[in-house]
NULO-148766 format. One record per residue: residue number from 1; residue in one letter; x, z, y of N, C-alpha, C in turn. Coordinates in nm, 3 decimals. Atoms other than C-alpha are relative to their C-alpha. Example, Ala and Ser with C-alpha at 12.3 -4.5 7.8 and 13.67 -1.06 7.14 Angstrom:
2
1 | a | 0.089 | 0.000 | -0.119 | 1.230 | 0.780 | -0.450 | 0.090 | 0.000 | 0.120
2 | s | -0.082 | -0.006 | -0.119 | 1.367 | 0.714 | -0.106 | -0.077 | 0.073 | 0.109
//
This chain:
87
1 | x | 0.076 | -0.002 | 0.123 | -0.507 | -2.420 | -3.040 | -0.060 | 0.138 | -0.020
2 | x | 0.070 | -0.126 | 0.022 | -0.758 | -2.156 | -3.126 | -0.032 | 0.016 | -0.148
3 | x | 0.036 | -0.021 | 0.140 | -0.804 | -2.001 | -3.468 | -0.151 | 0.002 | -0.019
4 | x | 0.141 | -0.003 | 0.032 | -1.143 | -2.055 | -3.626 | -0.015 | 0.036 | -0.146
5 | x | 0.026 | -0.034 | 0.139 | -1.289 | -1.918 | -3.943 | 0.108 | 0.084 | -0.065
6 | x | -0.102 | -0.087 | 0.053 | -1.012 | -1.663 | -3.983 | 0.134 | -0.066 | -0.027
7 | x | -0.127 | 0.069 | 0.022 | -0.736 | -1.925 | -3.994 | 0.105 | 0.052 | 0.097
8 | x | -0.111 | -0.038 | -0.084 | -0.396 | -1.833 | -3.860 | 0.083 | -0.123 | 0.030
9 | x | -0.080 | 0.114 | -0.039 | -0.184 | -2.080 | -3.669 | 0.148 | 0.035 | -0.003
10 | x | -0.144 | -0.017 | -0.004 | 0.189 | -2.125 | -3.709 | 0.048 | -0.023 | 0.142
11 | x | -0.058 | 0.020 | -0.132 | 0.406 | -2.107 | -3.400 | 0.053 | -0.143 | 0.009
12 | x | -0.053 | 0.135 | -0.017 | 0.504 | -2.447 | -3.254 | 0.152 | -0.002 | -0.010
13 | x | -0.146 | 0.011 | 0.010 | 0.859 | -2.581 | -3.291 | 0.064 | 0.029 | 0.136
14 | x | -0.074 | -0.040 | -0.121 | 1.129 | -2.496 | -3.034 | -0.014 | -0.101 | 0.113
15 | x | 0.016 | 0.099 | -0.106 | 1.098 | -2.826 | -2.845 | -0.137 | 0.012 | 0.066
16 | x | 0.134 | -0.015 | -0.057 | 0.724 | -2.777 | -2.800 | -0.007 | 0.126 | 0.086
17 | x | -0.001 | -0.125 | -0.076 | 0.779 | -2.419 | -2.684 | 0.071 | -0.020 | 0.134
18 | x | -0.074 | 0.027 | -0.125 | 1.041 | -2.532 | -2.428 | -0.083 | -0.086 | 0.094
19 | x | 0.082 | 0.090 | -0.081 | 0.809 | -2.810 | -2.308 | -0.115 | 0.077 | 0.065
20 | x | 0.112 | -0.077 | -0.053 | 0.514 | -2.572 | -2.266 | 0.045 | 0.095 | 0.111
21 | x | -0.050 | -0.092 | -0.103 | 0.722 | -2.317 | -2.074 | 0.040 | -0.075 | 0.126
22 | x | -0.043 | 0.081 | -0.114 | 0.878 | -2.582 | -1.848 | -0.122 | -0.050 | 0.079
23 | x | 0.120 | 0.053 | -0.065 | 0.536 | -2.738 | -1.775 | -0.077 | 0.110 | 0.071
24 | x | 0.073 | -0.112 | -0.061 | 0.368 | -2.403 | -1.709 | 0.073 | 0.052 | 0.125
25 | x | -0.077 | -0.046 | -0.116 | 0.650 | -2.296 | -1.474 | -0.013 | -0.097 | 0.117
26 | x | 0.018 | 0.100 | -0.107 | 0.615 | -2.624 | -1.280 | -0.139 | 0.013 | 0.062
27 | x | 0.136 | -0.017 | -0.052 | 0.239 | -2.569 | -1.246 | -0.005 | 0.119 | 0.095
28 | x | -0.003 | -0.120 | -0.083 | 0.295 | -2.218 | -1.111 | 0.073 | -0.028 | 0.131
29 | x | -0.080 | 0.033 | -0.119 | 0.562 | -2.347 | -0.870 | -0.079 | -0.091 | 0.095
30 | x | 0.075 | 0.095 | -0.085 | 0.347 | -2.638 | -0.744 | -0.123 | 0.062 | 0.065
31 | x | 0.119 | -0.068 | -0.056 | 0.047 | -2.411 | -0.691 | 0.038 | 0.110 | 0.098
32 | x | -0.045 | -0.104 | -0.092 | 0.258 | -2.165 | -0.492 | -0.035 | 0.140 | -0.044
33 | x | 0.032 | -0.134 | 0.052 | 0.166 | -1.875 | -0.717 | 0.125 | 0.088 | -0.002
34 | x | -0.108 | -0.096 | 0.014 | 0.380 | -1.563 | -0.705 | -0.020 | 0.066 | -0.136
35 | x | 0.014 | -0.048 | 0.138 | 0.403 | -1.514 | -1.078 | 0.129 | -0.032 | -0.074
36 | x | -0.123 | 0.015 | 0.075 | 0.688 | -1.477 | -1.323 | -0.032 | -0.006 | -0.149
37 | x | 0.019 | 0.008 | 0.144 | 0.715 | -1.571 | -1.688 | 0.009 | 0.139 | -0.061
38 | x | 0.003 | -0.130 | 0.069 | 0.622 | -1.270 | -1.897 | 0.030 | -0.019 | -0.149
39 | x | -0.018 | 0.020 | 0.144 | 0.592 | -1.400 | -2.253 | -0.080 | -0.122 | -0.045
40 | x | 0.079 | 0.105 | 0.062 | 0.458 | -1.666 | -2.484 | -0.127 | 0.063 | -0.056
41 | x | 0.127 | -0.051 | 0.051 | 0.095 | -1.625 | -2.581 | -0.005 | -0.007 | -0.153
42 | x | 0.020 | -0.004 | 0.144 | -0.018 | -1.552 | -2.935 | -0.128 | -0.076 | -0.035
43 | x | 0.121 | 0.077 | 0.032 | -0.254 | -1.824 | -3.064 | -0.093 | 0.071 | -0.097
44 | x | 0.085 | -0.075 | 0.093 | -0.378 | -1.587 | -3.333 | -0.081 | 0.108 | 0.069
45 | x | 0.076 | -0.096 | -0.080 | -0.503 | -1.357 | -3.057 | -0.081 | -0.073 | 0.109
46 | x | 0.073 | 0.084 | -0.096 | -0.672 | -1.647 | -2.869 | 0.061 | 0.004 | 0.139
47 | x | -0.068 | -0.001 | -0.130 | -0.412 | -1.627 | -2.592 | 0.047 | -0.141 | 0.036
48 | x | -0.056 | 0.129 | -0.042 | -0.298 | -1.925 | -2.384 | 0.148 | -0.009 | -0.035
49 | x | -0.140 | 0.023 | 0.038 | 0.048 | -2.078 | -2.440 | 0.098 | 0.091 | 0.071
50 | x | -0.097 | -0.073 | -0.083 | 0.226 | -1.899 | -2.156 | -0.072 | 0.105 | 0.082
51 | x | 0.056 | -0.110 | -0.079 | 0.157 | -1.564 | -1.989 | 0.096 | 0.032 | 0.114
52 | x | -0.076 | -0.038 | -0.119 | 0.278 | -1.494 | -1.634 | -0.058 | 0.129 | 0.055
53 | x | 0.048 | -0.119 | -0.071 | 0.257 | -1.173 | -1.436 | 0.044 | -0.009 | 0.145
54 | x | -0.027 | -0.007 | -0.144 | 0.255 | -1.110 | -1.063 | -0.098 | 0.101 | 0.055
55 | x | 0.102 | -0.090 | -0.051 | -0.023 | -0.960 | -0.859 | -0.115 | 0.012 | -0.100
56 | x | 0.098 | -0.002 | 0.108 | -0.239 | -1.038 | -1.163 | 0.061 | -0.073 | -0.121
57 | x | -0.046 | 0.072 | 0.119 | -0.200 | -1.182 | -1.514 | -0.054 | -0.142 | 0.007
58 | x | 0.037 | 0.142 | -0.003 | -0.203 | -1.562 | -1.531 | 0.040 | -0.062 | -0.133
59 | x | -0.027 | 0.067 | 0.126 | -0.233 | -1.749 | -1.859 | -0.019 | -0.149 | 0.016
60 | x | 0.009 | 0.146 | -0.010 | -0.169 | -2.124 | -1.888 | 0.008 | -0.060 | -0.140
61 | x | 0.003 | 0.077 | 0.124 | -0.261 | -2.344 | -2.184 | 0.045 | -0.141 | 0.035
62 | x | -0.056 | 0.131 | -0.030 | -0.052 | -2.662 | -2.181 | -0.053 | -0.101 | -0.101
63 | x | 0.048 | 0.107 | 0.086 | -0.208 | -2.979 | -2.318 | 0.020 | -0.132 | 0.071
64 | x | -0.016 | 0.133 | -0.057 | -0.171 | -3.351 | -2.264 | -0.114 | -0.087 | -0.047
65 | x | 0.109 | 0.091 | 0.035 | -0.449 | -3.606 | -2.254 | 0.030 | -0.138 | 0.057
66 | x | -0.014 | 0.137 | -0.043 | -0.438 | -3.983 | -2.229 | -0.138 | -0.065 | -0.012
67 | x | 0.137 | 0.051 | -0.001 | -0.768 | -4.140 | -2.129 | -0.009 | -0.143 | -0.052
68 | x | -0.003 | 0.137 | 0.047 | -0.675 | -4.503 | -2.196 | 0.142 | -0.033 | -0.041
69 | x | -0.134 | 0.036 | 0.048 | -0.384 | -4.650 | -2.386 | 0.081 | -0.062 | 0.112
70 | x | -0.077 | 0.065 | -0.106 | -0.285 | -4.861 | -2.085 | 0.049 | 0.100 | 0.105
71 | x | -0.046 | -0.103 | -0.094 | -0.250 | -4.537 | -1.881 | 0.122 | 0.075 | -0.052
72 | x | -0.109 | -0.073 | 0.062 | 0.008 | -4.403 | -2.122 | 0.132 | -0.070 | 0.029
73 | x | -0.131 | 0.054 | -0.034 | 0.358 | -4.462 | -1.987 | 0.102 | 0.071 | -0.089
74 | x | -0.090 | -0.063 | 0.097 | 0.587 | -4.393 | -2.283 | 0.132 | 0.039 | 0.063
75 | x | -0.129 | -0.031 | -0.061 | 0.905 | -4.407 | -2.074 | -0.010 | 0.127 | 0.083
76 | x | 0.016 | -0.120 | -0.084 | 0.775 | -4.148 | -1.823 | -0.023 | 0.124 | -0.087
77 | x | 0.026 | -0.112 | 0.089 | 0.647 | -3.927 | -2.104 | 0.129 | 0.049 | -0.066
78 | x | -0.124 | -0.039 | 0.066 | 0.981 | -3.932 | -2.286 | 0.099 | 0.060 | 0.098
79 | x | -0.087 | -0.056 | -0.102 | 1.172 | -3.867 | -1.963 | -0.039 | 0.145 | 0.030
80 | x | 0.046 | -0.136 | -0.028 | 0.958 | -3.559 | -1.886 | 0.025 | 0.090 | -0.121
81 | x | -0.025 | -0.080 | 0.121 | 0.986 | -3.439 | -2.249 | 0.147 | 0.036 | -0.007
82 | x | -0.144 | -0.028 | 0.006 | 1.366 | -3.473 | -2.242 | 0.042 | 0.103 | 0.103
83 | x | -0.035 | -0.097 | -0.104 | 1.389 | -3.280 | -1.913 | -0.048 | 0.139 | -0.039
84 | x | 0.056 | -0.132 | 0.032 | 1.168 | -3.001 | -2.043 | 0.071 | 0.067 | -0.116
85 | x | -0.067 | -0.060 | 0.115 | 1.363 | -2.952 | -2.366 | 0.151 | 0.001 | 0.016
86 | x | -0.144 | -0.011 | -0.030 | 1.705 | -2.983 | -2.204 | 0.087 | -0.108 | -0.056
87 | x | -0.081 | 0.112 | 0.051 | 1.818 | -3.320 | -2.337 | 0.048 | -0.088 | 0.114
//
């Protein structure tokens, strides 16, 4: 989320934060990047969700999109959410 018109955004809840970090770390791992979690981004500074460092700075914005309702697999989504938040 990006602030517009001077609005400030509240930080997401702990489950969303855990999910974003888990997802971003998996992306880095799957891409074979040599990068390590540095910190959470600040949405009020237009930063992505997760900031990694390595040979360079890597920012990842985590989002989910469903193109068609029939493509949405609720069971798979809930399984991935539970794994990312430690349930």
